[in-house]
C-alpha positions in Angstrom: 0.0 0.0 0.0 1.3 3.4 -0.9 -0.1 6.6 0.6 0.7 10.3 0.8 2.4 12.0 3.7 4.3 15.1 4.8 7.8 13.8 5.7 10.4 15.7 7.7 13.9 15.1 6.5 17.3 16.5 7.4 18.9 18.5 4.7 22.2 20.4 4.4 20.3 23.6 5.3 18.1 22.3 8.1 15.0 20.2 8.2 12.5 20.1 5.3 8.9 19.1 5.5 7.9 17.7 2.1 4.9 16.1 0.5 5.9 12.6 -0.5 4.3 9.3 -1.6 5.5 6.6 0.7 5.0 2.9 1.2 3.5 0.8 4.0 6.9 0.1 5.5 6.9 3.7 6.8 3.8 3.0 9.0 5.8 1.1 11.6 4.6 -1.3 14.3 1.2 -1.4 15.8 -2.1 -3.3 15.9 -4.4 -0.5 14.7 -4.1 1.2 11.3 -6.0 4.5 11.1 -7.2 6.3 8.0 -6.4 9.8 9.1 -9.2 12.4 8.7 -7.6 15.3 10.7 -4.5 16.1 12.7 -3.7 19.4 14.3 -0.8 21.9 14.6 1.1 21.9 17.9 4.2 23.6 19.3 5.8 20.2 19.5 5.1 19.6 15.8 6.9 22.9 15.2 9.9 21.7 17.2 9.9 18.5 15.0 10.8 20.6 11.9 13.2 22.9 13.8 17.0 22.1 13.8 17.9 21.3 17.4 14.3 21.2 18.4 15.1 18.3 20.7 11.9 16.3 20.3 12.6 13.9 17.4 14.9 11.0 17.9 15.7 10.2 14.3 14.8 11.5 10.8 13.1 11.1 8.5 9.8 11.1 10.4 6.1 11.9 9.7 5.2 14.6 12.3 1.8 15.0 13.8 1.4 14.2 17.5 -2.4 14.2 17.1 -4.2 11.6 14.9 -8.0 11.4 14.4 -10.0 9.4 11.9 -11.4 5.9 11.5 -9.9 2.5 11.9 -8.9 1.1 8.6 -7.6 -2.3 9.9 -7.2 -3.8 13.3 -5.5 -6.8 14.9 -7.0 -5.8 18.3 -10.3 -7.1 19.5 -11.0 -3.7 21.0 -11.2 -1.9 17.7 -12.9 -2.7 14.4 -12.8 -1.1 10.9 -15.0 2.0 10.9 -14.5 2.9 14.5 -13.9 6.6 15.0 -10.8 7.1 17.1 -8.2 9.5 18.4 -4.5 8.8 19.3 -2.0 11.2 20.7 1.0 11.3 23.0 3.4 8.5 23.7 5.9 8.4 20.8 3.6 9.7 18.1 5.1 12.3 15.9 8.5 12.2 17.6 9.7 8.5 17.5 6.8 6.9 15.8 5.3 8.2 12.5 2.3 10.5 13.2 -0.7 12.2 11.8 0.6 14.2 8.9 -0.3 11.3 6.5 -3.2 9.6 5.0 -2.6 6.5 7.2 -1.0 5.9 10.6 -0.4 2.7 12.5 -0.1 2.6 16.3 -0.3 0.2 19.2 -3.9 -0.5 20.3 -3.1 0.7 23.8 -2.4 4.2 22.4 -5.9 4.5 20.9 -9.1 6.0 22.3 -12.5 5.3 20.7 -14.5 8.4 20.2 -18.0 8.6 21.7 -19.8 11.9 21.4 -17.1 13.8 19.6 -16.4 13.9 15.8 -12.8 13.3 14.5 -12.7 17.0 13.6 -13.8 18.1 17.2 -11.2 15.7 18.6 -8.5 17.3 16.4 -9.6 20.7 17.4 -9.1 19.7 21.0 -6.0 17.5 20.3 -3.1 17.3 22.7 -3.5 21.0 23.8 -7.1 20.6 24.6 -6.5 17.4 26.4 -3.7 19.0 28.4 -6.2 21.8 29.4 -8.7 19.2 30.5 -6.0 17.4 32.6 -5.1 20.8 34.2 -8.7 21.6 35.1 -9.2 18.1 36.4 -6.1 18.4 38.6 -7.6 21.5 40.2 -10.9 19.9 40.7 -9.3 16.9 42.3 -7.4 19.2 44.6 -10.8 20.5 45.8 -10.9 23.9 44.1 -14.4 25.2 43.6 -16.0 28.2 41.9 -16.8 29.7 45.4 -13.1 29.8 46.2 -12.4 32.8 44.0 -10.9 33.5 40.5 -8.8 31.1 38.5 -6.0 32.6 36.5 -5.1 31.2 33.0 -1.8 32.3 31.5 -0.9 32.0 27.8 -4.7 32.4 27.4 -4.7 32.7 23.6 -2.7 29.5 23.1 -4.1 26.1 22.5 -4.0 25.1 26.2 -5.1 28.5 27.4 -8.1 29.0 25.2 -9.6 25.6 26.0 -8.9 26.0 29.7 -10.7 29.3 29.7 -13.7 27.8 27.9 -13.9 24.7 30.2 -13.4 26.6 33.4 -16.1 29.2 32.5 -18.5 26.4 31.6 -18.0 25.0 35.0 -18.9 28.3 36.6 -15.5 29.6 37.6 -14.5 33.2 37.5 -11.7 33.2 35.0 -8.9 35.8 34.7 -7.1 35.4 31.3 -3.5 36.6 31.1 -2.1 37.2 27.6 0.3 39.4 25.7 -2.2 39.6 22.9 -4.6 42.1 24.2 -6.2 42.3 20.7 -7.8 38.9 21.7 -10.0 40.5 24.3 -13.2 39.8 22.3 -12.4 36.1 21.8 -11.5 35.5 25.4 -14.6 37.4 26.7 -16.7 35.2 24.4 -15.1 32.1 25.8 -16.1 33.2 29.2 -13.2 35.1 30.7 -14.4 37.6 33.3 -11.4 39.9 32.8 -8.3 40.0 30.6 -4.9 41.2 31.9 -1.4 41.4 30.4 1.5 39.1 30.9 2.7 38.5 34.4 4.6 39.9 36.1 3.8 43.3 34.7 6.7 45.2 33.3 8.9 46.5 36.1 7.0 44.5 38.7 9.1 42.6 41.2 8.4 39.0 41.9 8.3 38.7 45.7 8.6 35.5 47.7 5.0 36.1 48.8 2.9 38.6 47.0 -0.7 39.7 47.5 -3.0 36.6 47.4 -5.2 37.0 44.3 -6.2 33.6 42.7 -7.7 30.5 44.1 -5.8 28.5 41.4 -4.1 28.8 38.1 -3.6 27.0 34.8 -0.2 28.0 33.5 1.4 27.2 30.2 4.2 29.8 30.3 6.5 28.9 33.2 9.6 30.9 34.1 9.2 34.2 35.9 5.5 34.2 35.2 5.0 31.0 37.1 7.1 32.3 40.0 4.8 35.3 40.2 1.7 33.1 40.1 2.9 30.9 42.9 3.6 33.9 45.1 0.1 35.2 44.6 -2.1 32.1 44.9 -4.4 32.1 47.9 -4.0 29.8 50.9 -4.6 26.2 50.0 -4.8 26.9 46.2 -3.0 25.1 43.4 -1.4 25.6 40.0 -1.4 23.1 37.1 1.5 23.7 34.8 2.2 22.4 31.4 4.5 24.8 29.4 7.8 26.6 29.4 7.5 29.3 26.7 8.8 31.7 29.4 11.8 29.4 30.2 12.5 26.2 32.1 13.9 27.9 35.2 11.6 28.6 38.2 13.1 31.5 40.2 11.0 31.2 43.4 11.2 30.1 47.0 9.5 27.5 49.1 7.6 30.2 50.9 4.3 29.9 49.0 4.3 26.1 49.6 5.1 26.1 53.4 3.3 29.4 54.4 0.2 29.2 52.2 0.0 25.4 51.7 -0.3 25.7 47.9 0.2 22.7 45.5 1.9 22.5 42.2 0.8 19.9 39.7 2.9 19.1 36.7 0.7 18.1 33.7 2.2 15.5 31.2 -0.2 14.3 28.6 2.4 12.4 26.6 2.6 9.4 28.9 -0.8 9.7 30.7 -2.0 6.1 31.3 -4.4 4.8 28.6 -7.3 3.9 31.0 -7.3 7.4 32.5 -6.8 8.9 29.1 -10.0 7.2 27.8 -12.0 8.3 30.8 -11.0 11.9 30.4 -11.8 11.9 26.6 -15.2 10.6 27.6 -15.6 13.6 29.9 -14.5 15.9 27.1 -17.5 14.8 25.2 -19.7 15.6 28.2 -19.3 17.9 31.2 -15.8 19.1 30.2 -16.6 19.8 26.6 -15.7 23.4 25.7 -18.8 25.4 24.8 -17.1 27.4 22.0 -14.9 24.8 20.3 -15.8 26.0 16.8 -14.6 29.5 17.7 -11.2 28.2 18.7 -10.7 26.3 15.5 -8.7 27.5 12.5 -8.6 25.2 9.5 -5.8 24.5 6.9 -5.1 21.7 4.6 -2.2 19.5 5.6 -0.1 20.8 2.7 0.0 24.2 4.6 1.3 22.6 7.8 4.7 24.1 7.6 3.5 27.7 7.4 1.1 27.1 10.3 3.8 25.6 12.5 6.1 28.5 11.8 3.3 30.9 13.0 3.2 28.9 16.3 6.9 29.0 16.7 6.9 32.7 16.1 4.2 33.4 18.6 1.7 34.9 16.2 -0.7 32.0 16.3 -3.9 31.9 18.4 -6.4 29.1 19.3 -6.2 25.7 17.7 -5.5 24.8 14.0 -7.1 21.7 12.6 -5.1 20.3 9.6 -7.4 18.5 7.2 -5.8 15.3 5.8 -8.4 13.2 4.0 -8.8 14.6 0.5 -6.4 17.5 1.1 -3.2 16.1 -0.5 
């Protein structure tokens, strides 16, 4: 079987993402072969086509950490041809060929059967939306409630941030959206944000070991000095769920917020989240955690335009979630 794919290969000048016709050998190992309907554009996919990006083990590779579509063939009793599915995380798109192709083959224990979501909706959510849901669930499990006060969402125009704002608002929380893109005020307000503020800390503002307590909790996808500021300003017994480091990997803070205000810090990793819990959370994303405005978050582009979309993400000019159409788009 031959099929079409966008293949990332090393070249003398860097890494090129090219439209190619490839054979079945490139699918790799796995019990479930998926006819890909949609994938999505993620920061990690951008790193996959960036020299020194640090996420891909070996080239060539078919990027695409998100796969949605229908089962084409299955050696697993859990899946049958025609089942609508989503697969993401694990090694997909970094060490195992991913969703930027007409077909993908993955182990059965990486696959989630869709119930209540279409493949396009699942792609619009993708890894970023799932990470947002994991973040919100971590805060709920910690015991944070809407009556405790506002929840801060940083990087609010990004994939994680926009979905987190939408989910939290739908659950009745007061949401404070922090972003450097203040032109996105209308979108964030529509998603349910009660107020929109700039990046944290504000220019010239000092990060203190303990600042004025302002938020019951936070969903942070920025890291760095922003996270240090957030931790110092969370109310007693609150929590932060963190999943990003666009502001840098270092955390210039002290133990004081933890031992004097009893706050909690939850690291959110969607890549290796166990499959049973993953399937349960996807089921909730079709029900009580489903964003109310998913269609507003979605941009659309054919897979052949993936490189341009990924560069916009890397350059910080991208907002929301971009679904990449695969079926019929090569």
